[in-house]
N, C-alpha and C positions, 0 to 999 in steps of 0.2 A: 592222569590218563594211564591206563594200564598198558603194558607192553604189547599185549595181543591187539589192542585197539590201534596202537601206533603201527604195528606190522600190517594190520588189515588196511589202514589208510594209505600207507606207503605202497602196498600192492595195488590198490585201486588207482592211485595216481600214476604208477608205473604202467598199468594197463591202458589208461587213457593216453599216455605219452606214446606207447607202442602203437596204438590205434591211429593216432594222429600222424605219426611218421609213416605208417603203412599206407595211409591214404595219400600222403604226399608223394610217395614213391611208386604208386600204382598208376603207371603211365597209360595202361590200357583203359582204366576207368576214367582217367582225365580226358583221354581222346574221345571216348564215348560221350562224355558230358559235353565236350566242345561240339561234337557232331550234332547232338540233340539241340544245343543252343543255336547252332547255325541253321539247322532245319527249321526251327521255330521262327527265326528271323526271316528266312526265305519265305516261309508260308505267310508271314505277316505282310511282307513286301508284295507277294503275289496277290493276296487279297486286296491290298490297297490299290494295286495297279488294275485289277479286274473291276474294282468299284469305280475307278476313274474312267475306265473304258466303257462301262455301262452308262455312265453319265453322258457320254458323247453318243449322240444318236447317229445312225447312218445318214440321215438327212444333212446334218451339220458337216459330216465328213465330205459328202458329195458336194455340198455348197462350197466348202473350202477348196476342194480340188478344182471345181469349176472356176472359182475366183482366181486361183493360181494360174490356171490355163489361160484365162482371159488376159491377165497381166503379162504373161510370157508372150502372148500374141501381140499385145500392144507395144511392148518394148523387149524385143528378143535379144538385144545385145548382152545384158547381164547373164542370161542363160547360155548364150554362145561362149562367152568368156569363161564361165564356170566349166562348161563342157570341154573347152580346149585345155584348160588348166588340168582337169582330171585326166584327160587323155595324155597330156605331157607327163604327168606323174607316173601313169601306168607304163608308158613307153620307157621312161627313165629307169624304172625298177626292172623292167625286162632286160634292158641293156646292161644294167649293173649286174644282174644275175649271170648273164652270158660272160661277163668279164671275169667272174670268180672262178 
């Protein structure tokens, strides 16, 4: 191999190394790539959620709400206990904030 070919090959390898190091240290480009990846993932999740929401018809939602209401009227104790628990949590947090 001639010296000029060796020099050319070494220069090419050095250029590739510099390009690779430059890409690793380019924080702005890495951040943009992560943002794009995140946007794509969010769009996929959104599309999936919309698809599931379209599968549920308004009639089935109304029926489920009606069934839940009927069960609450038949046995109001669990609903009352849950409401009292939620109210207690809220009051506890408000009182804790006052103490700070």
